[in-house]
C-alpha positions as a Python dict, from the first residue, in 0.01 Angstrom:
ca = {
    (1, 'M'): (0, 0, 0),
    (2, 'L'): (-89, 188, 313),
    (3, 'G'): (-453, 293, 332),
    (4, 'L'): (-637, 504, 582),
    (5, 'G'): (-755, 207, 782),
    (6, 'N'): (-569, -20, 1021),
    (7, 'S'): (-432, -274, 776),
    (8, 'I'): (-230, -299, 459),
    (9, 'I'): (-391, -507, 187),
    (10, 'A'): (-157, -656, -71),
    (11, 'P'): (-274, -655, -433),
    (12, 'I'): (-433, -973, -566),
    (13, 'L'): (-226, -1098, -858),
    (14, 'S'): (-382, -1296, -1140),
    (15, 'E'): (-64, -1489, -1199),
    (16, 'D'): (259, -1569, -1023),
    (17, 'P'): (501, -1273, -1058),
    (18, 'Y'): (836, -1446, -994),
    (19, 'S'): (1069, -1642, -1214),
    (20, 'N'): (1317, -1792, -969),
    (21, 'D'): (1315, -2084, -730),
    (22, 'Y'): (1231, -2080, -361),
    (23, 'Y'): (1231, -2326, -76),
    (24, 'Y'): (927, -2434, 118),
    (25, 'T'): (851, -2702, 374),
    (26, 'G'): (634, -2977, 234),
    (27, 'T'): (351, -2946, 486),
    (28, 'H'): (441, -2622, 666),
    (29, 'A'): (346, -2807, 985),
    (30, 'T'): (666, -2687, 1145),
    (31, 'N'): (875, -2377, 1105),
    (32, 'T'): (1134, -2284, 844),
    (33, 'F'): (1456, -2098, 908),
    (34, 'V'): (1794, -2038, 747),
    (35, 'D'): (2131, -1996, 917),
    (36, 'T'): (2337, -1747, 715),
    (37, 'N'): (2661, -1854, 890),
    (38, 'S'): (2753, -1485, 917),
    (39, 'A'): (2736, -1262, 1224),
    (40, 'M'): (2718, -948, 1008),
    (41, 'Q'): (2876, -742, 1288),
    (42, 'S'): (3022, -473, 1064),
    (43, 'L'): (2696, -442, 865),
    (44, 'F'): (2490, -342, 1168),
    (45, 'R'): (2744, -83, 1287),
    (46, 'S'): (2638, 165, 1016),
    (47, 'N'): (2348, 229, 781),
    (48, 'W'): (2190, -96, 664),
    (49, 'S'): (1881, -231, 490),
    (50, 'F'): (1704, -563, 447),
    (51, 'S'): (1471, -676, 171),
    (52, 'G'): (1287, -994, 81),
    (53, 'W'): (967, -1165, -24),
    (54, 'F'): (753, -1353, 229),
    (55, 'K'): (442, -1568, 200),
    (56, 'W'): (281, -1676, 528),
    (57, 'D'): (56, -1978, 572),
    (58, 'D'): (-171, -1739, 762),
    (59, 'G'): (-127, -1363, 776),
    (60, 'Q'): (-175, -1342, 1153),
    (61, 'T'): (-34, -1612, 1379),
    (62, 'N'): (74, -1686, 1732),
    (63, 'P'): (366, -1747, 1766),
    (64, 'P'): (477, -1467, 1531),
    (65, 'N'): (674, -1505, 1207),
    (66, 'A'): (1030, -1375, 1233),
    (67, 'L'): (1187, -1219, 927),
    (68, 'F'): (1540, -1232, 1065),
    (69, 'G'): (1727, -1197, 1390),
    (70, 'M'): (1993, -1302, 1636),
    (71, 'K'): (2101, -1226, 1993),
    (72, 'H'): (2470, -1209, 2079),
    (73, 'D'): (2416, -1125, 2446),
    (74, 'S'): (2189, -914, 2667),
    (75, 'N'): (2345, -595, 2525),
    (76, 'N'): (2359, -672, 2151),
    (77, 'Q'): (2086, -809, 1927),
    (78, 'V'): (1896, -746, 1604),
    (79, 'F'): (1539, -874, 1570),
    (80, 'V'): (1276, -806, 1304),
    (81, 'S'): (953, -1000, 1344),
    (82, 'T'): (576, -976, 1339),
    (83, 'T'): (371, -910, 1649),
    (84, 'K'): (160, -1207, 1758),
    (85, 'N'): (-199, -1230, 1636),
    (86, 'D'): (-207, -900, 1442),
    (87, 'S'): (113, -910, 1231),
    (88, 'K'): (248, -563, 1266),
    (89, 'I'): (625, -553, 1211),
    (90, 'Y'): (865, -456, 1487),
    (91, 'V'): (1229, -361, 1444),
    (92, 'N'): (1471, -399, 1735),
    (93, 'Q'): (1842, -320, 1731),
    (94, 'K'): (2023, -324, 2061),
    (95, 'A'): (2389, -221, 2073),
    (96, 'N'): (2615, -164, 2370),
    (97, 'G'): (2307, -196, 2592),
    (98, 'D'): (2121, 83, 2407),
    (99, 'D'): (1787, -20, 2255),
    (100, 'H'): (1606, 91, 1937),
    (101, 'F'): (1252, -44, 1918),
    (102, 'A'): (984, 56, 1666),
    (103, 'T'): (655, -103, 1560),
    (104, 'T'): (443, -32, 1254),
    (105, 'D'): (118, 146, 1334),
    (106, 'A'): (-79, -61, 1080),
    (107, 'V'): (-124, -433, 1045),
    (108, 'C'): (97, -558, 759),
    (109, 'W'): (-88, -883, 687),
    (110, 'S'): (-462, -937, 717),
    (111, 'D'): (-596, -1243, 898),
    (112, 'G'): (-583, -1542, 664),
    (113, 'A'): (-362, -1366, 406),
    (114, 'T'): (-149, -1612, 208),
    (115, 'G'): (-13, -1405, -84),
    (116, 'W'): (343, -1292, -142),
    (117, 'V'): (443, -963, 23),
    (118, 'H'): (765, -769, -25),
    (119, 'V'): (920, -631, 293),
    (120, 'A'): (1207, -383, 324),
    (121, 'V'): (1356, -251, 647),
    (122, 'V'): (1583, 53, 632),
    (123, 'M'): (1802, 159, 926),
    (124, 'S'): (1948, 511, 913),
    (125, 'M'): (2211, 633, 1156),
    (126, 'D'): (2220, 1006, 1220),
    (127, 'P'): (2575, 1121, 1306),
    (128, 'G'): (2567, 1257, 1659),
    (129, 'G'): (2203, 1148, 1698),
    (130, 'N'): (1998, 831, 1710),
    (131, 'I'): (1930, 547, 1469),
    (132, 'S'): (1588, 527, 1304),
    (133, 'S'): (1407, 257, 1111),
    (134, 'T'): (1155, 261, 825),
    (135, 'V'): (948, -39, 711),
    (136, 'Y'): (823, -70, 353),
    (137, 'I'): (546, -306, 247),
    (138, 'D'): (515, -373, -128),
    (139, 'G'): (728, -68, -200),
    (140, 'S'): (543, 182, 22),
    (141, 'A'): (666, 321, 354),
    (142, 'V'): (456, 233, 658),
    (143, 'A'): (417, 466, 955),
    (144, 'S'): (580, 338, 1274),
    (145, 'T'): (600, 438, 1639),
    (146, 'T'): (939, 432, 1812),
    (147, 'T'): (924, 344, 2180),
    (148, 'A'): (1297, 316, 2257),
    (149, 'T'): (1601, 483, 2102),
    (150, 'C'): (1962, 385, 2043),
    (151, 'T'): (2236, 637, 1972),
    (152, 'T'): (2437, 614, 1655),
    (153, 'S'): (2749, 610, 1873),
    (154, 'N'): (2634, 294, 2050),
    (155, 'A'): (2519, 134, 1727),
    (156, 'G'): (2872, 181, 1601),
    (157, 'S'): (2988, -42, 1887),
    (158, 'F'): (2748, -324, 1799),
    (159, 'T'): (2915, -658, 1882),
    (160, 'S'): (2819, -1004, 1761),
    (161, 'T'): (2977, -1341, 1692),
    (162, 'Q'): (2637, -1509, 1662),
    (163, 'S'): (2525, -1608, 1316),
    (164, 'M'): (2227, -1421, 1171),
    (165, 'Y'): (1915, -1626, 1099),
    (166, 'I'): (1647, -1547, 842),
    (167, 'G'): (1297, -1684, 879),
    (168, 'G'): (1370, -1712, 1250),
    (169, 'M'): (1552, -1546, 1538),
    (170, 'Y'): (1838, -1712, 1728),
    (171, 'S'): (1850, -1655, 2101),
    (172, 'G'): (2000, -1968, 2253),
    (173, 'G'): (1773, -2154, 2011),
    (174, 'V'): (1552, -2070, 1716),
    (175, 'M'): (1246, -1864, 1802),
    (176, 'E'): (947, -1755, 1595),
    (177, 'G'): (1042, -1962, 1288),
    (178, 'L'): (822, -1860, 1003),
    (179, 'R'): (531, -2070, 884),
    (180, 'G'): (554, -2011, 513),
    (181, 'D'): (793, -1928, 232),
    (182, 'M'): (1063, -1670, 166),
    (183, 'D'): (1262, -1564, -137),
    (184, 'D'): (1522, -1315, -262),
    (185, 'I'): (1650, -1227, 84),
    (186, 'A'): (1909, -948, 83),
    (187, 'F'): (2111, -739, 327),
    (188, 'H'): (2236, -405, 195),
    (189, 'S'): (2520, -192, 331),
    (190, 'K'): (2331, 137, 301),
    (191, 'A'): (2005, 301, 402),
    (192, 'L'): (1802, 245, 87),
    (193, 'S'): (1610, 544, -44),
    (194, 'A'): (1237, 522, -119),
    (195, 'S'): (1312, 509, -491),
    (196, 'E'): (1564, 228, -441),
    (197, 'V'): (1311, 25, -242),
    (198, 'S'): (1064, 83, -523),
    (199, 'E'): (1321, -41, -775),
    (200, 'I'): (1375, -359, -574),
    (201, 'Y'): (997, -415, -537),
    (202, 'N'): (970, -368, -913),
    (203, 'G'): (591, -339, -921),
    (204, 'G'): (549, -680, -760),
    (205, 'V'): (774, -874, -996),
    (206, 'S'): (1093, -1038, -869),
    (207, 'V'): (1411, -884, -1010),
    (208, 'D'): (1777, -993, -1006),
    (209, 'L'): (1927, -760, -745),
    (210, 'T'): (2275, -802, -890),
    (211, 'K'): (2164, -619, -1205),
    (212, 'I'): (1999, -306, -1065),
    (213, 'S'): (2135, 23, -927),
    (214, 'T'): (2179, -104, -570),
    (215, 'S'): (2391, -405, -669),
    (216, 'G'): (2710, -249, -534),
    (217, 'D'): (2562, -239, -183),
    (218, 'L'): (2459, -606, -167),
    (219, 'V'): (2641, -770, 124),
    (220, 'H'): (2434, -1089, 140),
    (221, 'Y'): (2183, -1206, -121),
    (222, 'Y'): (2004, -1543, -113),
    (223, 'T'): (1789, -1636, -413),
    (224, 'F'): (1773, -2008, -321),
    (225, 'N'): (1794, -2085, -693),
    (226, 'G'): (2080, -2329, -663),
    (227, 'Q'): (1928, -2529, -375),
    (228, 'D'): (2260, -2482, -194),
    (229, 'G'): (2224, -2156, 5),
    (230, 'A'): (2467, -1970, -220),
    (231, 'D'): (2525, -1603, -133),
    (232, 'S'): (2543, -1371, -434),
    (233, 'G'): (2645, -1070, -226),
    (234, 'S'): (2994, -944, -152),
    (235, 'G'): (2990, -1121, 185),
    (236, 'E'): (2975, -1466, 21),
    (237, 'S'): (2841, -1651, 327),
    (238, 'T'): (2676, -1976, 219),
    (239, 'A'): (2362, -2042, 419),
    (240, 'T'): (2242, -2370, 564),
    (241, 'F'): (1880, -2477, 601),
    (242, 'A'): (1699, -2638, 889),
    (243, 'E'): (1350, -2739, 988),
    (244, 'E'): (1308, -2822, 1355),
    (245, 'G'): (1678, -2910, 1369),
    (246, 'H'): (1679, -3142, 1066),
    (247, 'S'): (1816, -3102, 718),
    (248, 'F'): (1601, -2853, 534),
    (249, 'N'): (1689, -2997, 194),
    (250, 'A'): (1563, -3340, 296),
    (251, 'H'): (1224, -3192, 387),
    (252, 'S'): (1167, -2942, 111),
    (253, 'T'): (1086, -2911, -255),
    (254, 'P'): (1238, -2638, -470),
    (255, 'T'): (970, -2511, -707),
    (256, 'E'): (916, -2225, -945),
    (257, 'A'): (860, -1937, -711),
    (258, 'P'): (526, -1761, -736),
}
C-alpha cells in the first residue's frame, strides 16, 4: 500500500496467510537462489510479468536482495533487484544493447521488516514505442522513475541462452542472492492488468495460480510444494536449488509457508 511518505508499509497479519510449502535456508547465514534451467528468451521478447512472495531477513540490506535476473552478454540482460540499504526495487531489461532502467520512488521494505510481501513486475511493450515497467507491492502499483529507455523493436530482439535465476542474478556467477524466503514464483506471458495483479495478491492470501483467470498465461510457476522444483507453468522447466554452490535440499527445511 503506497502512502504519501517515502516507504511502503506492509500490513501486519495476525496469522500466517498461506497454505503451501516453501523453502528456506536453515540459518539464512548465506544466500538462497534457484536456477530455473530456462533462458526464457521468447518470454522477454514481448509483454511479460513476474509475481511472487518474498520475506527478507531484514527489509534493507547491503548487498541487495535480487528477485530474479540473468546476464547473457553485455547487450542482453534482465535484472530485478532491490537497491542497497534502502530496498527500492529496480527493473532493468537490456536488449540488443538498448537499456530500460526504472526504480521505484518509494522504499518497498522498511528497515528491519521481516514479513511476507507480494511483488509483481509488469513489462508492457508499446508497438512502435518503448517498453515500460510497473511494480506492484501487495497488489498496489508503486510510482517509479525511468532513467533509461529501450525500444520495443530492440526488446523483440532480446537474446539469451543463459538460465534465469530467481532469488539471485546470474552474471558469470550468482550475485545479490536473497537473504530470506520466497514462494509462489511465476512468470506470465502478458502484461498483467491492475485487476489481475489484485487477483493474484488475493488480499494477502496465497492462491493457486493455475485456478484463476490468468492461468492460461502462466509460463513458469514454482510453488516449491513438491520439494523438487517442479514447474506448473506451460514452460515445464524444473528448477534446481543451491546455497553458496551446494545442494539446496541438503541445507533446507520445507515447512508450511506463512
